DRENTORKOL-3810 file (N, C-alpha, C; in nm, 4 decimals):
REM DRENTORKOL-3810
@n.u->-1.6212; n.v->1.3851; n.w->0.5020; ca.u->-1.4909; ca.v->1.4236; ca.w->0.5559; c.u->-1.3827; c.v->1.3325; c.w->0.4970
@n.u->-1.2680; n.v->1.3920; n.w->0.4663; ca.u->-1.1543; ca.v->1.3123; ca.w->0.4241; c.u->-1.0570; c.v->1.2982; c.w->0.5415
@n.u->-0.9471; n.v->1.2274; n.w->0.5203; ca.u->-0.8534; ca.v->1.2024; ca.w->0.6303; c.u->-0.7964; c.v->1.3317; c.w->0.6882
@n.u->-0.7652; n.v->1.4281; n.w->0.6047; ca.u->-0.7094; ca.v->1.5548; ca.w->0.6509; c.u->-0.8095; c.v->1.6281; c.w->0.7391
@n.u->-0.9359; n.v->1.6282; n.w->0.6995; ca.u->-1.0396; ca.v->1.6927; ca.w->0.7793; c.u->-1.0583; c.v->1.6211; c.w->0.9127
@n.u->-1.0481; n.v->1.4888; n.w->0.9118; ca.u->-1.0567; ca.v->1.4117; ca.w->1.0363; c.u->-0.9417; c.v->1.4505; c.w->1.1280
@n.u->-0.8211; n.v->1.4565; n.w->1.0730; ca.u->-0.7040; ca.v->1.4951; ca.w->1.1522; c.u->-0.7230; c.v->1.6349; c.w->1.2118
@n.u->-0.7711; n.v->1.7289; n.w->1.1319; ca.u->-0.7937; ca.v->1.8656; ca.w->1.1797; c.u->-0.8978; c.v->1.8688; c.w->1.2907
@n.u->-1.0068; n.v->1.7929; n.w->1.2753; ca.u->-1.1106; ca.v->1.7900; ca.w->1.3783; c.u->-1.0561; c.v->1.7281; c.w->1.5077
@n.u->-0.9810; n.v->1.6205; n.w->1.4944; ca.u->-0.9233; ca.v->1.5554; ca.w->1.6126; c.u->-0.8281; c.v->1.6489; c.w->1.6870
@n.u->-0.7567; n.v->1.7321; n.w->1.6135; ca.u->-0.6600; ca.v->1.8221; ca.w->1.6761; c.u->-0.7277; c.v->1.9317; c.w->1.7572
@n.u->-0.8604; n.v->1.9522; n.w->1.7382; ca.u->-0.9315; ca.v->2.0528; ca.w->1.8171; c.u->-0.9722; c.v->1.9999; c.w->1.9545
@n.u->-0.9589; n.v->1.8711; n.w->1.9757; ca.u->-0.9970; ca.v->1.8119; ca.w->2.1041; c.u->-0.8973; c.v->1.8550; c.w->2.2124
@n.u->-0.9484; n.v->1.8906; n.w->2.3279; ca.u->-0.8642; ca.v->1.9393; ca.w->2.4363; c.u->-0.7601; c.v->1.8343; c.w->2.4757
@n.u->-0.6340; n.v->1.8730; n.w->2.4721; ca.u->-0.5250; ca.v->1.7841; ca.w->2.5108; c.u->-0.4829; c.v->1.6853; c.w->2.4038
@n.u->-0.5443; n.v->1.6914; n.w->2.2859; ca.u->-0.5106; ca.v->1.5961; ca.w->2.1797; c.u->-0.3678; c.v->1.6185; c.w->2.1309
@n.u->-0.2961; n.v->1.5099; n.w->2.1167; ca.u->-0.1608; ca.v->1.5112; ca.w->2.0616; c.u->-0.1670; c.v->1.4314; c.w->1.9316
@n.u->-0.1341; n.v->1.4960; n.w->1.8217; ca.u->-0.1368; ca.v->1.4311; ca.w->1.6914; c.u->0.0072; c.v->1.4143; c.w->1.6445
@n.u->0.0442; n.v->1.2924; n.w->1.6081; ca.u->0.1802; ca.v->1.2706; ca.w->1.5589; c.u->0.1798; c.v->1.1652; c.w->1.4492
@n.u->0.2883; n.v->1.1604; n.w->1.3772; ca.u->0.3033; ca.v->1.0629; ca.w->1.2690; c.u->0.3930; c.v->0.9501; c.w->1.3188
@n.u->0.3432; n.v->0.8283; n.w->1.3061; ca.u->0.4193; ca.v->0.7105; ca.w->1.3456; c.u->0.4813; c.v->0.6500; c.w->1.2206
@n.u->0.6099; n.v->0.6764; n.w->1.2019; ca.u->0.6773; ca.v->0.6317; ca.w->1.0801; c.u->0.6715; c.v->0.4801; c.w->1.0629
@n.u->0.6924; n.v->0.4065; n.w->1.1727; ca.u->0.6924; ca.v->0.2601; ca.w->1.1622; c.u->0.5544; c.v->0.2051; c.w->1.1253
@n.u->0.4488; n.v->0.2798; n.w->1.1552; ca.u->0.3131; ca.v->0.2391; ca.w->1.1193; c.u->0.2696; c.v->0.3013; c.w->0.9870
@n.u->0.3408; n.v->0.4038; n.w->0.9437; ca.u->0.3005; ca.v->0.4849; ca.w->0.8279; c.u->0.1583; c.v->0.5369; c.w->0.8488
@n.u->0.1349; n.v->0.5896; n.w->0.9686; ca.u->0.0015; ca.v->0.6353; ca.w->1.0060; c.u->0.0106; c.v->0.7528; c.w->1.1020
@n.u->-0.0966; n.v->0.8285; n.w->1.1070; ca.u->-0.1103; ca.v->0.9389; ca.w->1.2010; c.u->-0.1875; c.v->0.8865; c.w->1.3210
@n.u->-0.1401; n.v->0.9248; n.w->1.4376; ca.u->-0.2025; ca.v->0.8787; ca.w->1.5619; c.u->-0.2477; c.v->1.0004; c.w->1.6415
@n.u->-0.3680; n.v->0.9927; n.w->1.6974; ca.u->-0.4174; ca.v->1.0952; ca.w->1.7874; c.u->-0.4308; c.v->1.0354; c.w->1.9263
@n.u->-0.3728; n.v->1.1067; n.w->2.0247; ca.u->-0.3749; ca.v->1.0548; ca.w->2.1615; c.u->-0.4213; c.v->1.1624; c.w->2.2586
@n.u->-0.4685; n.v->1.1158; n.w->2.3719; ca.u->-0.4926; ca.v->1.2023; ca.w->2.4853; c.u->-0.4244; c.v->1.1349; c.w->2.6035
@n.u->-0.3338; n.v->1.2074; n.w->2.6645; ca.u->-0.2571; ca.v->1.1572; ca.w->2.7795; c.u->-0.1984; c.v->1.0185; c.w->2.7498
@n.u->-0.1312; n.v->1.0078; n.w->2.6360; ca.u->-0.0594; ca.v->0.8863; ca.w->2.5939; c.u->-0.1494; c.v->0.7697; c.w->2.5529
@n.u->-0.2817; n.v->0.7897; n.w->2.5457; ca.u->-0.3714; ca.v->0.6828; ca.w->2.5028; c.u->-0.4336; c.v->0.7204; c.w->2.3687
@n.u->-0.4268; n.v->0.6286; n.w->2.2742; ca.u->-0.4737; ca.v->0.6555; ca.w->2.1387; c.u->-0.6266; c.v->0.6569; c.w->2.1296
@n.u->-0.6789; n.v->0.7587; n.w->2.0567; ca.u->-0.8224; ca.v->0.7620; ca.w->2.0283; c.u->-0.8515; c.v->0.7622; c.w->1.8788
@n.u->-0.7489; n.v->0.7817; n.w->1.7949; ca.u->-0.7689; ca.v->0.7767; ca.w->1.6503; c.u->-0.6401; c.v->0.7307; c.w->1.5823
@n.u->-0.6576; n.v->0.6523; n.w->1.4774; ca.u->-0.5469; ca.v->0.6088; ca.w->1.3919; c.u->-0.5897; c.v->0.6374; c.w->1.2483
@n.u->-0.5070; n.v->0.7124; n.w->1.1777; ca.u->-0.5368; ca.v->0.7499; ca.w->1.0396; c.u->-0.4288; c.v->0.6901; c.w->0.9520
@n.u->-0.4659; n.v->0.5956; n.w->0.8669; ca.u->-0.3657; ca.v->0.5266; ca.w->0.7860; c.u->-0.4246; c.v->0.4630; c.w->0.6620
@n.u->-0.3596; n.v->0.3577; n.w->0.6179; ca.u->-0.4035; ca.v->0.2845; ca.w->0.4989; c.u->-0.3850; c.v->0.1349; c.w->0.5219
@n.u->-0.4700; n.v->0.0555; n.w->0.4582; ca.u->-0.4586; ca.v->-0.0895; ca.w->0.4718; c.u->-0.3496; c.v->-0.1428; c.w->0.3779
@n.u->-0.3344; n.v->-0.2732; n.w->0.3719; ca.u->-0.2301; ca.v->-0.3354; ca.w->0.2893; c.u->-0.2462; c.v->-0.3089; c.w->0.1395
@n.u->-0.3662; n.v->-0.2694; n.w->0.0996; ca.u->-0.3928; ca.v->-0.2378; ca.w->-0.0410; c.u->-0.3814; c.v->-0.0881; c.w->-0.0690
@n.u->-0.3424; n.v->-0.0108; n.w->0.0326; ca.u->-0.3289; ca.v->0.1334; ca.w->0.0163; c.u->-0.4589; c.v->0.2099; c.w->0.0294
@n.u->-0.5652; n.v->0.1406; n.w->0.0694; ca.u->-0.6954; ca.v->0.2045; ca.w->0.0868; c.u->-0.6974; c.v->0.2788; c.w->0.2212
@n.u->-0.7270; n.v->0.4088; n.w->0.2178; ca.u->-0.7195; ca.v->0.4935; ca.w->0.3364; c.u->-0.8358; c.v->0.4681; c.w->0.4321
@n.u->-0.8025; n.v->0.4686; n.w->0.5622; ca.u->-0.9049; ca.v->0.4495; ca.w->0.6642; c.u->-0.8759; c.v->0.5353; c.w->0.7870
@n.u->-0.9770; n.v->0.5481; n.w->0.8721; ca.u->-0.9659; ca.v->0.6117; ca.w->1.0032; c.u->-1.0203; c.v->0.5113; c.w->1.1033
@n.u->-0.9431; n.v->0.4814; n.w->1.2080; ca.u->-0.9901; ca.v->0.3888; ca.w->1.3112; c.u->-1.0229; c.v->0.4672; c.w->1.4375
@n.u->-1.1382; n.v->0.4334; n.w->1.4960; ca.u->-1.1877; ca.v->0.5019; ca.w->1.6147; c.u->-1.2397; c.v->0.4016; c.w->1.7163
@n.u->-1.2163; n.v->0.4307; n.w->1.8426; ca.u->-1.2688; ca.v->0.3473; ca.w->1.9505; c.u->-1.4204; c.v->0.3659; c.w->1.9550
@n.u->-1.4925; n.v->0.2603; n.w->1.9918; ca.u->-1.6387; ca.v->0.2656; ca.w->1.9900; c.u->-1.6957; c.v->0.1682; c.w->2.0937
@n.u->-1.8104; n.v->0.2047; n.w->2.1495; ca.u->-1.8825; ca.v->0.1112; ca.w->2.2358; c.u->-1.9137; c.v->-0.0133; c.w->2.1528
@n.u->-1.8875; n.v->-0.1340; n.w->2.2028; ca.u->-1.9066; ca.v->-0.2553; ca.w->2.1228; c.u->-2.0439; c.v->-0.2704; c.w->2.0578
@n.u->-2.1504; n.v->-0.2437; n.w->2.1311; ca.u->-2.2849; ca.v->-0.2594; ca.w->2.0731; c.u->-2.3081; c.v->-0.1581; c.w->1.9610
@n.u->-2.2618; n.v->-0.0365; n.w->1.9815; ca.u->-2.2780; ca.v->0.0672; ca.w->1.8797; c.u->-2.1861; c.v->0.0422; c.w->1.7608
@n.u->-2.0710; n.v->-0.0182; n.w->1.7855; ca.u->-1.9797; ca.v->-0.0521; ca.w->1.6763; c.u->-2.0506; c.v->-0.1419; c.w->1.5754
@n.u->-2.1251; n.v->-0.2385; n.w->1.6254; ca.u->-2.2002; ca.v->-0.3298; ca.w->1.5382; c.u->-2.3083; c.v->-0.2555; c.w->1.4597
@n.u->-2.3739; n.v->-0.1612; n.w->1.5244; ca.u->-2.4786; ca.v->-0.0832; ca.w->1.4574; c.u->-2.4175; c.v->-0.0061; c.w->1.3404
@n.u->-2.3053; n.v->0.0607; n.w->1.3634; ca.u->-2.2385; ca.v->0.1353; ca.w->1.2562; c.u->-2.1984; c.v->0.0428; c.w->1.1411
@n.u->-2.1477; n.v->-0.0746; n.w->1.1749; ca.u->-2.1041; ca.v->-0.1693; ca.w->1.0709; c.u->-2.2208; c.v->-0.2157; c.w->0.9843
@n.u->-2.3369; n.v->-0.2332; n.w->1.0467; ca.u->-2.4545; ca.v->-0.2757; ca.w->0.9715; c.u->-2.5127; c.v->-0.1612; c.w->0.8889
@n.u->-2.5021; n.v->-0.0399; n.w->0.9413; ca.u->-2.5603; ca.v->0.0760; ca.w->0.8750; c.u->-2.4759; c.v->0.1259; c.w->0.7574
@n.u->-2.3440; n.v->0.1161; n.w->0.7684; ca.u->-2.2545; ca.v->0.1693; ca.w->0.6649; c.u->-2.1586; c.v->0.0601; c.w->0.6188
@n.u->-2.1602; n.v->0.0307; n.w->0.4908; ca.u->-2.0776; ca.v->-0.0787; ca.w->0.4403; c.u->-1.9277; c.v->-0.0487; c.w->0.4469
@n.u->-1.8892; n.v->0.0784; n.w->0.4584; ca.u->-1.7462; ca.v->0.1095; ca.w->0.4666; c.u->-1.6984; c.v->0.1285; c.w->0.6102
@n.u->-1.7779; n.v->0.0837; n.w->0.7074; ca.u->-1.7355; ca.v->0.0764; ca.w->0.8477; c.u->-1.7145; c.v->-0.0708; c.w->0.8777
@n.u->-1.5914; n.v->-0.1039; n.w->0.9150; ca.u->-1.5536; ca.v->-0.2440; ca.w->0.9368; c.u->-1.4849; c.v->-0.2582; c.w->1.0730
@n.u->-1.4727; n.v->-0.3817; n.w->1.1226; ca.u->-1.3986; ca.v->-0.4007; ca.w->1.2479; c.u->-1.2584; c.v->-0.3406; c.w->1.2370
@n.u->-1.2077; n.v->-0.2910; n.w->1.3489; ca.u->-1.0805; ca.v->-0.2193; ca.w->1.3523; c.u->-0.9670; c.v->-0.2878; c.w->1.2783
@n.u->-0.9119; n.v->-0.2179; n.w->1.1823; ca.u->-0.7973; ca.v->-0.2689; ca.w->1.1062; c.u->-0.6733; c.v->-0.2492; c.w->1.1923
@n.u->-0.5981; n.v->-0.3552; n.w->1.2172; ca.u->-0.4798; ca.v->-0.3571; ca.w->1.3048; c.u->-0.5152; c.v->-0.3483; c.w->1.4535
@n.u->-0.6419; n.v->-0.3322; n.w->1.4887; ca.u->-0.6809; ca.v->-0.3054; ca.w->1.6265; c.u->-0.7838; c.v->-0.4071; c.w->1.6753
@n.u->-0.8185; n.v->-0.3970; n.w->1.8034; ca.u->-0.9192; ca.v->-0.4837; ca.w->1.8633; c.u->-1.0504; c.v->-0.4718; c.w->1.7859
@n.u->-1.0975; n.v->-0.5824; n.w->1.7349; ca.u->-1.2155; ca.v->-0.5837; ca.w->1.6477; c.u->-1.3464; c.v->-0.5561; c.w->1.7221
@n.u->-1.3466; n.v->-0.5723; n.w->1.8527; ca.u->-1.4663; ca.v->-0.5477; ca.w->1.9321; c.u->-1.4811; c.v->-0.4003; c.w->1.9665
@n.u->-1.3708; n.v->-0.3355; n.w->2.0005; ca.u->-1.3751; ca.v->-0.1988; ca.w->2.0529; c.u->-1.3352; c.v->-0.0903; c.w->1.9537
@n.u->-1.2962; n.v->-0.1294; n.w->1.8338; ca.u->-1.2534; ca.v->-0.0314; ca.w->1.7344; c.u->-1.3220; c.v->-0.0567; c.w->1.6007
@n.u->-1.3578; n.v->0.0525; n.w->1.5333; ca.u->-1.4082; ca.v->0.0477; ca.w->1.3970; c.u->-1.3095; c.v->0.1195; c.w->1.3064
@n.u->-1.2954; n.v->0.0708; n.w->1.1852; ca.u->-1.2197; ca.v->0.1409; ca.w->1.0822; c.u->-1.3186; c.v->0.1876; c.w->0.9768
@n.u->-1.3031; n.v->0.3129; n.w->0.9370; ca.u->-1.3952; ca.v->0.3743; ca.w->0.8432; c.u->-1.3163; c.v->0.4162; c.w->0.7198
@n.u->-1.3584; n.v->0.3683; n.w->0.6046; ca.u->-1.2962; ca.v->0.4094; ca.w->0.4793; c.u->-1.3614; c.v->0.5416; c.w->0.4386
@n.u->-1.3041; n.v->0.6511; n.w->0.4875; ca.u->-1.3664; ca.v->0.7830; ca.w->0.4759; c.u->-1.3633; c.v->0.8394; c.w->0.3347
@n.u->-1.2666; n.v->0.8023; n.w->0.2555; ca.u->-1.2543; ca.v->0.8596; ca.w->0.1213; c.u->-1.3735; c.v->0.8238; c.w->0.0323
@n.u->-1.4450; n.v->0.7191; n.w->0.0668; ca.u->-1.5624; ca.v->0.6801; ca.w->-0.0107; c.u->-1.6810; c.v->0.7731; c.w->0.0152
@n.u->-1.6747; n.v->0.8483; n.w->0.1261; ca.u->-1.7789; ca.v->0.9462; ca.w->0.1560; c.u->-1.9142; c.v->0.8880; c.w->0.1923
@n.u->-1.9188; n.v->0.7636; n.w->0.2342; ca.u->-2.0471; ca.v->0.7006; ca.w->0.2643; c.u->-2.0978; c.v->0.7287; c.w->0.4053
@n.u->-2.0087; n.v->0.7697; n.w->0.4952; ca.u->-2.0502; ca.v->0.8062; ca.w->0.6300; c.u->-2.0602; c.v->0.9590; c.w->0.6340
@n.u->-2.1790; n.v->1.0132; n.w->0.6639; ca.u->-2.1940; ca.v->1.1585; ca.w->0.6682; c.u->-2.0966; c.v->1.2228; c.w->0.7681
@n.u->-2.0544; n.v->1.3438; n.w->0.7362; ca.u->-1.9586; ca.v->1.4149; ca.w->0.8206; c.u->-2.0032; c.v->1.4291; c.w->0.9646
@n.u->-2.1310; n.v->1.4569; n.w->0.9867; ca.u->-2.1784; ca.v->1.4727; ca.w->1.1237; c.u->-2.1736; c.v->1.3412; c.w->1.2009
@n.u->-2.1978; n.v->1.2308; n.w->1.1329; ca.u->-2.1890; ca.v->1.0988; ca.w->1.1973; c.u->-2.0437; c.v->1.0675; c.w->1.2296
@n.u->-1.9541; n.v->1.0981; n.w->1.1385; ca.u->-1.8120; ca.v->1.0748; ca.w->1.1620; c.u->-1.7622; c.v->1.1589; c.w->1.2799
@n.u->-1.8083; n.v->1.2823; n.w->1.2898; ca.u->-1.7704; ca.v->1.3667; ca.w->1.4044; c.u->-1.8226; c.v->1.3066; c.w->1.5349
@n.u->-1.9444; n.v->1.2519; n.w->1.5320; ca.u->-1.9982; ca.v->1.1851; ca.w->1.6517; c.u->-1.9104; c.v->1.0666; c.w->1.6907
@n.u->-1.8636; n.v->0.9929; n.w->1.5910; ca.u->-1.7785; ca.v->0.8766; ca.w->1.6169; c.u->-1.6443; c.v->0.9215; c.w->1.6759
@n.u->-1.5894; n.v->1.0308; n.w->1.6254; ca.u->-1.4640; ca.v->1.0851; ca.w->1.6793; c.u->-1.4857; c.v->1.1296; c.w->1.8228
@n.u->-1.5957; n.v->1.2024; n.w->1.8476; ca.u->-1.6265; ca.v->1.2490; ca.w->1.9828; c.u->-1.6385; c.v->1.1316; c.w->2.0794
@n.u->-1.7064; n.v->1.0249; n.w->2.0343; ca.u->-1.7233; ca.v->0.9076; ca.w->2.1201; c.u->-1.5880; c.v->0.8434; c.w->2.1510
@n.u->-1.5049; n.v->0.8306; n.w->2.0517; ca.u->-1.3743; ca.v->0.7697; ca.w->2.0712; c.u->-1.2928; c.v->0.8503; c.w->2.1720
@n.u->-1.2900; n.v->0.9806; n.w->2.1543; ca.u->-1.2175; ca.v->1.0687; ca.w->2.2462; c.u->-1.2734; c.v->1.0534; c.w->2.3884
@n.u->-1.4068; n.v->1.0577; n.w->2.4017; ca.u->-1.4701; ca.v->1.0473; ca.w->2.5339; c.u->-1.4429; c.v->0.9126; c.w->2.5999
@n.u->-1.4462; n.v->0.8036; n.w->2.5226; ca.u->-1.4188; ca.v->0.6710; ca.w->2.5800; c.u->-1.2768; c.v->0.6631; c.w->2.6350
@n.u->-1.1829; n.v->0.7170; n.w->2.5598; ca.u->-1.0443; ca.v->0.7146; ca.w->2.6065; c.u->-1.0283; c.v->0.8056; c.w->2.7269
@n.u->-1.0883; n.v->0.9231; n.w->2.7223; ca.u->-1.0807; ca.v->1.0162; ca.w->2.8353; c.u->-1.1368; c.v->0.9511; c.w->2.9620
@n.u->-1.2504; n.v->0.8832; n.w->2.9495; ca.u->-1.3135; ca.v->0.8197; ca.w->3.0658; c.u->-1.2311; c.v->0.7034; c.w->3.1207
@n.u->-1.1411; n.v->0.6496; n.w->3.0416; ca.u->-1.0574; ca.v->0.5392; ca.w->3.0881; c.u->-0.9376; c.v->0.5878; c.w->3.1698
@n.u->-0.9150; n.v->0.7183; n.w->3.1690; ca.u->-0.8027; ca.v->0.7758; ca.w->3.2435; c.u->-0.8417; c.v->0.7955; c.w->3.3897
@n.u->-0.7429; n.v->0.8025; n.w->3.4790; ca.u->-0.7744; ca.v->0.8296; ca.w->3.6198; c.u->-0.8506; c.v->0.9614; c.w->3.6347
@n.u->-0.9373; n.v->0.9682; n.w->3.7346; ca.u->-1.0215; ca.v->1.0863; ca.w->3.7569; c.u->-0.9394; c.v->1.2156; c.w->3.7637
@n.u->-0.8262; n.v->1.2113; n.w->3.8301; ca.u->-0.7416; ca.v->1.3286; ca.w->3.8444; c.u->-0.6939; c.v->1.3767; c.w->3.7071
@n.u->-0.6599; n.v->1.2840; n.w->3.6206; ca.u->-0.6145; ca.v->1.3181; ca.w->3.4857; c.u->-0.7327; c.v->1.3688; c.w->3.4029
@n.u->-0.8475; n.v->1.3046; n.w->3.4163; ca.u->-0.9677; ca.v->1.3492; ca.w->3.3437; c.u->-0.9978; c.v->1.4945; c.w->3.3728
@n.u->-0.9829; n.v->1.5337; n.w->3.4991; ca.u->-1.0134; ca.v->1.6701; ca.w->3.5400; c.u->-0.9296; c.v->1.7736; c.w->3.4650
@n.u->-0.8123; n.v->1.7356; n.w->3.4211; ca.u->-0.7250; ca.v->1.8270; ca.w->3.3457; c.u->-0.7847; c.v->1.8613; c.w->3.2098
@n.u->-0.8678; n.v->1.7744; n.w->3.1554; ca.u->-0.9183; ca.v->1.7898; ca.w->3.0206; c.u->-1.0644; c.v->1.8315; c.w->3.0129
@n.u->-1.1277; n.v->1.8453; n.w->3.1262; ca.u->-1.2699; ca.v->1.8826; ca.w->3.1277; c.u->-1.2856; c.v->2.0322; c.w->3.1440
END
């Protein structure tokens, strides 16, 4: 998957709001004002996708795929950044990571708000 495909997949999530943050020069995906994906580039112009992740699983992904690194610009424990253009993370694994990020953010919302998206 490339960044555009990631953005398209994220936009299919119920309640997902995708917007461009000019000051960040990045695309942000949110659910109920909470970010679950950041699509941008590092200081060298290398494109990445950042996703929220369970801390223990974040480490597993980092060990398994060399282009999965601690969250760029974000909390290094709870976020992973994936250099997707290299194609080293299979599309189905990347979709699982997106799903997990969306679900983690959804679960952090109040129960009443969660019910709107289930």
